[in-house]
N, C-alpha and C positions, 0 to 999 in steps of 0.2 A: 157491375161486378168486375169486368175486365179492368176498368179504371182503378178500382180499389186494389186489385191484385197487382197492377203495375206500380201503384204508389207504394204498396207494401214491399215489393221487390226492390225498387229504387231506394227506399228508406233503409232496407236491410243492407244493401250494398254500401251505402254511405256510412252506416254505423260500423260495418265490418272494416271499411277502409280507414276509418278514424282510429280503430284500435289494432289494426294489423301491424305487425312488426316487420321491418325490412330484414334482409339477411344480415346486414351490418349490425342492426340493433340486437338481433338474436345472438350474434357472435360476441357483442359487447357484454350483454347480460351473462353469457356463458363465461367469459373471461373473469368477470367480477365474482361470479359464483364459484368458479374453480379456484380462484386465488384465495377466497375465504375457506374453502374446503381444505386446501393445502395448509393453510394456517392452522385450522382445527386439528389436522392430522400431524402437525409438526413436521411437515415435509418441506424443508427449506429449499431444496432444488426445484421442486414443483412450484413453490411460492414465487421464487425469483423468476421463473420462466414466464410469469405473467406481467413482469415489470420491464420497462425500458431502463437499462443501466446507463444513465447519462448524468453529466454534471448538473443538469437542471431538474432532475427528478426530485420530488418533494413529498413529505409526509407531515401532515399537520393534524395533531390530535389534541383537543382541549387546550390549545395554546402552546403546545410543545411542537416546535418546527424543526425539522431535520431536512437538509438538502445535500445533494452531491455526495462527496466522500464521507461526510459526517453521517449521512443517512445509511450508507452501506456499512460503515463501521458499527453503527448502533444496531443494524439488523444482524450483523454477524454475532455481536455480543448477545442479543436477545435470543437468537436461535441456538446458541451454543448449549443451552440447558432446557430448550423447549420440550414439553411433554404433550402428547396428543390429548385432546379432550373432546367429548361428544357434545356438540351444540346443535340446536335447531335454530337456524337463522331465517327469519321471516322478513322479506323485503317487500315494501309497498311504495306507492306514490312515485313510481319510476317516471323520470323525465329525461329523455335521451335526445340530444341534438348532434347530428352527424354533419360535418362540413368537410367533404373530401376525405383526407386521411387523418382527420382529427375529430374527436368527439368529446362532448361535455355531458356528464351524467349526474343526476341527483336522485336520491331515494331515501326512504326511511328504513332502518333496520332494527329489529327487535331480536335479541338473542336469548334463548332459553337453554338452561343446562339440562342434564339428564332427569332431574326431578321436576322439570317443567317450570322452574323458578326463573323469572326474567332476570338476567344478569346484566343486560345493557339495553338501552333504547336510544338510538343515535340518529341524527340527520347526517347524511354523507354525500360527498361529491367526489367525482373522479374526472380526471382529464386523461384521455387515452389517445394513442397514436397508432395508426395502422402501418406496421413495418413488415415488409415482405409478405403481405396478405394476412397478417395476424394482428389482432388488436392487443396492445400492451398498455399497461398503466404507467403514466408518467407522473401523475400527482394524485394524492389521496388526501381528503379532508374529512374528518369525522369529529362531531361534537355531541356530547350528551344532551338529550332533550330534557327539559324541566320535568320533574315528576308531576303527574296530574293529581 
């Protein structure tokens, strides 16, 4: 009986360790979630606060690539007339790799509008940098998934 209990406890610890997130991973997920919430709320200042404003920052969406100054100009134009919208963003299949002050993240995202209609289903990737203790997005890639 003691042997079974010991095996159960050790197995539980191993399973928990495999799925436990580090503090950095939690902060990275929060950065990504907060950036999307700011986008949905049309809060440009909050949105930008989650990005590293550098010449190498990039945004790639379905083949449209923006980098550096072109990225920031396009964002300024896009946000000039942005309106808030209520979305439910469901993220799954998280894969987070942290290497010092850099991190690479992939996940799936399904977005539903207020009527629960799926408005997008994407595969996404982010490259983040830890600057002054905060995780910031340096690159975003998103592509629509094929309809099933």
